[in-house]
C-alpha positions, 0 to 999 in steps of 0.5 A: 424113070423108066423101068429100066431104071434106079435113082435113090440114095447109094453107097459105095461098095468099091472103086466101080461098085455102088448098091441103092436099095438094097440092088449092087451096080456095077459101073458100065465101062470102067474099071477100078482098084480091087479095095483091098489092092496096092499100088506104087507111088510116084517114089515107089511106096506102096499105098491103097487105090484101090480104098482111095479110088472108093473114097474118093466114090463115095466124096464125090456122090457124097449125099446126093441122088443118084440114077442108072439107067441099067445096060444089062446084069453083069456075070454076078448077077450086078445092074451094069449101070450108066449112072450119074450125080448132078448129071455128071456120069460117075463112068467119066468121071472115075475115068477123068480123075485117074480113079479108074481105067476104061474097061478092056471090054467094052465102047472105046469111051473112056480112051482120051479121058485115059489118056489125059488122066494118064499125061497128067498122072492123075490118081493111080497113074502118080505110079504105077499098078496093075491092071484091075483085071490082072490083079483080080486073075492074081489075087482073088 
C-alpha cells in the first residue's frame, strides 16, 4: 500500500462518497444523485433515486475491503479517490449500472459506459432526472 492509498471496510455516505477509518472519500470522476434527490420513473412517478444510488453502492461493497488511490482532495477536503472492491472500480460500476454520471470536468473515461446505461435505461436513466450538479445548484 502506498502513501497515497487508503484501504479497509467502507461505510457509504451517499451515492459517490464513502468513509474508511474516519476519512471521507469522494469517488473520482463520477457524480451520483444526492441523498435527498428524487427522479421520475418511466411513468412519471417520483422516486428517491439518490437514496437508491447509495443503497446500490452499499450492496455492491457489502463487507468487502475497499482500496482507494488518492487523486488529491476536493473543495470540501475529502480525498478524491479511484476506489475498487475485488479489483472492480466503484466509479465505473456506478456509471455502468446507471447510478452515476461522468463528472463533467473530469476525463471522459466513463462516457461510453454512460451511453450504454442510458440506452439500456438502467438506474436513473430509466426515467427523467436532473444532473446532480444542477440539483445541488438549485436545492443546496
